[in-house]
N, C-alpha and C positions, 0 to 999 in steps of 0.2 A: 275719743280714744285715749286711753291711759298711756302716757309716754314712759319709756324705760327710764330708770333712775339715771343711767349714764348720760342720756340725752338731756334730761332736766338739769343735771350738773353742768353739762357743756354749755347749755343756753345761759345759765346763771353766770358762768365764768366769762362767756363771750361778750356780754354787754351788761353793764351795771345799770344803765339808764334806759327808760322806755324809748326815748327818741332814737338812741343808737340801735336798739332792737328793731325799731320800725325801718330804719335805713337798710339793715341787713335783710329783713323780711322782704322789702320791696325789690332789692337786688336779686334775691332768690326767685321771687315770683316772675321777675322780668328775664330770668335766665342768665343774668350777669354773674351769679354765683351758684355753685353746686349746693344743694341742700345739705345742711350739716349732718342730718341723719344718714345720708348716703356716704359722706366722708367717714363718719364713725364706723359704719358697717364695713367699709373697705379696709380701713386702717386696722381695726381690731381683728379682722380675719387674718391679716399678715403679721400683726404685732400684738399677740395676746398679752393682756395685762389689764390692770385696773386704771381707768381713766382718772387723772388727777386734775387736769386743767386744759382748757382750749382757749386760744387767742386768735384773733384775726388781725394780722400785721402786714405792713408793706414789705415786699421783697426788695432786694438791693437795686433792681431796675424798675421799681414802681409796680411790680406785680402785687397781687393780693394773695397772701398765704394763710392757711390755717396752720397753727402750731399746736400740736397735741402732745401732752406729756403723760406717760403711762408708767406705772410701777409694776415690775415683774414679780413673780412669786418669790424669787431670791432676794427681793428688796432693791435690786438695781432699777435705775430709771432710764426710760427711753424717750427721746424727743423726736417726733416725726413732723416733717414739713410737707404740706400738701398744697398744690396750686388750687386756689379757691375757685378758679374759673373752669379749669379742665378736670379737676379731681385727681390729677396725677401726682404721685409722690415725687418730691424733688430732693436733691442732695442737701443734707443739713449743712449750712454754711459753717466754715471754720470760725471759731470764736477766740482762739488764743492769739493775742496780738504778737506781732513780729518781735523776736528778741526775748520773749518771756521764757523763763526757765521751765523745763518740764518738771513734773512732780519728782521724778527720780533725781534730777539735777538739784532740785531744791533740797531734798533730803540729804544729799551728799554735802551741800555747800552751807546750809544754814546752821550756824553755831548754836542758835537758840533751840534747835531740835535734838541736839546730842544728849543722850541719856534719857530722853522722854519718849513715852509711848504715844504715837500719833493716833488720835481717834477719828479725826475728820479733816479733810483739806478741801477748800473751795476757792476757786479763782474768781475774783470780783474786781470792780473798779471803785476807787475812792472818789469822793466828790471832786478832787482836783484832777481827775482823769488818770491818775496813776494806777497801773494794774498792780493788785496786791493779792497775795495768798492769805486767806484767813484759815488758821490751823488751830484745831482744838487738840490739846495734849493732856496726858496724864503724867505728872512728874513722879520721880522715884519716891517722893515724900507722900504721895497719894493725893496731892493737890491737883485739881483740874484748872486749866488755864487756856485762855484764848489769845493767840498771837497773831499779829498782822505783820507779814513779811513782804519786803519789796520783791515783786515777781521777777525782776531783772537781775538782782544781786543776791537775794536771800537775806539781806540785812533786816534786822528787826525795826519796824516802824512804830511800834507801840511806845508812847512817851509816858513819863511819870504822871501820876495823878495830878490834875490841875491844882495850882496853888490857890490860896484864899482869894487873892485879888482877881484871878480869872473866874473863880466860882461866883464872886460877887457881881460879875457882869452878866451872868446868865439871866435870861428871862424867867420869871416865875413859871413853873411848869404848867400849872393850870391855865394861865393866860396864854401860853403857847399852844396848848392842846385844844382849847375851846374853839377857836376859829377854824382849825384844821378839821375837827370832827364835824362842824357845821358845813364846811365847804364840801366835804366828801360824803356827807350823810353816813358817817361811820363812827365806830368807837375804837380808841386806841387799845391794843391788846399787848403790845410789847414795845419796849424802847431801851436803848442803850446809849449812854453818853460816850462819844469817841472824839479823837483829836487827830486832825490832819498833820502830816509832817511839817506843814507851814505854821502850825500852832492853832489854827481855827478849831473851835469846839463845835460839834454838831451832834444831833440825835439821829440815830438809825432806828426808825420806828415802823411798826406794822399796825395797820388799821383794818377792821373787819366791817364790811357793809352789811346792811339788813338782808341783802340777797346772799350773804355768805361768801362774798368775794374778798380776798386778802390783797391789800395795797401796801406797798413799801415806800416810805418817804425818808429822805435825808434832809434834815432841817437845821439851819444855823441856830445854835443854842443861845446866841446873844440877841439876834434880831427876829427870829421866828420865820425868816425867809426860807422858802423851799429851795434847796440846792439842786436836787435831782429827783423829779417825780417819776418813779418807775412803774406807774400804772400803765398796763399795756395799751398801746395806741392802735386804733383801728383805721 
């Protein structure tokens, strides 16, 4: 039987390694998990849109949840959480940490945004666990810029370009990338050198597996140590 493209995409997103796929398959066959095809049919009936990604993740109390991300016709994105055992949709957990400024408050408070046209805002966590807003702006001069703002105060966290002594301590990029690409059986497609408020330099990078799965890594730029592996956990 020819599987629908959305299901093939979901399966490739769900598990990058054959061993992980086998575990999921056994759990489905034993009735411990709802079949992903049934989950997709139910979700897309109530949440029309193009499927972008599926993950099998632990819930806050040890449950097993499917997390599905969909793009609507207007370009907006929807994230749906489904109990993988019962197949019932569950409330999407709140993700904004306590005390974080709302986007409206950020726009009012952040001096760095005054006079600029905001193109995109995203709340994320820095390697030191500080919540930050990453904001892409268009300056009056026509220059595009990416700002990282403290999510609690609106203060700019971006620091000056590293000096020569700091750059001299960086690992050669090829030496840093080679073991990572071998470990994840993937190739690097994007990377950006960033700096924590504490001064540590790190790379924010994306890798693409042979199965088409995108992984995001934060890697210490001087040691090559992975700071935060954001590959979805199952």
